[in-house]
C-alpha positions in Angstrom: 8.2 -169.8 -19.6 9.4 -170.2 -23.5 11.9 -168.1 -24.6 13.1 -167.6 -28.1 16.3 -166.3 -28.4 17.5 -165.4 -31.7 21.0 -164.2 -33.0 23.1 -162.9 -36.0 20.1 -162.7 -38.5 21.6 -160.0 -40.6 18.5 -158.6 -41.6 20.3 -155.9 -44.0 21.3 -159.6 -46.0 18.3 -161.3 -46.2 15.0 -161.0 -44.6 13.8 -163.1 -41.9 10.4 -163.7 -40.9 9.6 -165.8 -37.4 6.2 -167.0 -35.4 6.6 -165.4 -31.7 3.3 -166.7 -31.2 4.0 -169.6 -28.6 7.2 -167.5 -26.7 6.5 -165.3 -23.7 10.2 -164.0 -24.2 12.3 -162.8 -26.9 16.3 -162.5 -26.9 17.9 -161.2 -29.5 21.3 -161.6 -28.7 22.9 -159.6 -31.4 24.0 -158.8 -35.0 20.0 -158.3 -35.8 20.8 -155.5 -38.1 22.6 -152.4 -38.5 22.2 -149.3 -36.4 18.8 -149.0 -35.0 16.7 -151.1 -37.5 16.5 -154.7 -35.5 14.5 -152.4 -32.9 11.9 -151.6 -35.6 12.4 -154.8 -37.1 11.1 -156.8 -33.8 8.5 -154.1 -32.8 7.0 -155.1 -36.4 7.4 -158.6 -35.8 6.3 -159.1 -32.4 4.1 -156.7 -30.6 3.3 -157.1 -26.9 6.0 -159.2 -26.2 8.8 -158.8 -24.0 12.2 -158.4 -25.6 15.6 -158.2 -24.1 17.9 -156.8 -26.9 21.5 -157.2 -26.8 23.4 -155.7 -29.0 26.1 -156.9 -30.8 29.1 -155.8 -33.2 27.1 -155.2 -36.4 24.5 -152.9 -34.5 27.1 -150.5 -34.4 28.8 -150.2 -37.7 28.8 -146.7 -39.5 27.6 -145.3 -35.6 29.6 -144.3 -32.7 28.9 -145.9 -29.2 27.6 -143.1 -27.4 25.6 -141.8 -30.2 24.0 -145.4 -31.4 23.1 -145.8 -27.6 21.0 -142.4 -27.7 19.4 -143.4 -30.9 18.4 -146.9 -29.5 16.7 -144.9 -26.4 15.0 -142.5 -28.3 13.5 -145.2 -31.0 12.6 -147.1 -28.0 11.0 -144.1 -26.3 9.2 -143.6 -29.1 7.4 -147.0 -29.7 6.5 -146.7 -26.0 4.9 -143.3 -25.9 7.7 -141.5 -23.8 8.7 -138.2 -25.1 11.7 -137.4 -22.8 14.3 -139.2 -20.4 
């Protein structure tokens, strides 16, 4: 199994492109982008790949803990075409 591990990308400051075609699992280990934008970025980058997203402190900038988690759940459920949880 090939695992691609990425962290501290801070895409809000500079774009980042990566080829995920050669990996089996993607691990995003925090500070990818602010708020839920990292989830939207990885969805556009790596379709049909399993992703383990570990939130860093940077994802929480400008958001409160429970609200951001609920926002992440809503975005992910929408990506999966699930309407409620």
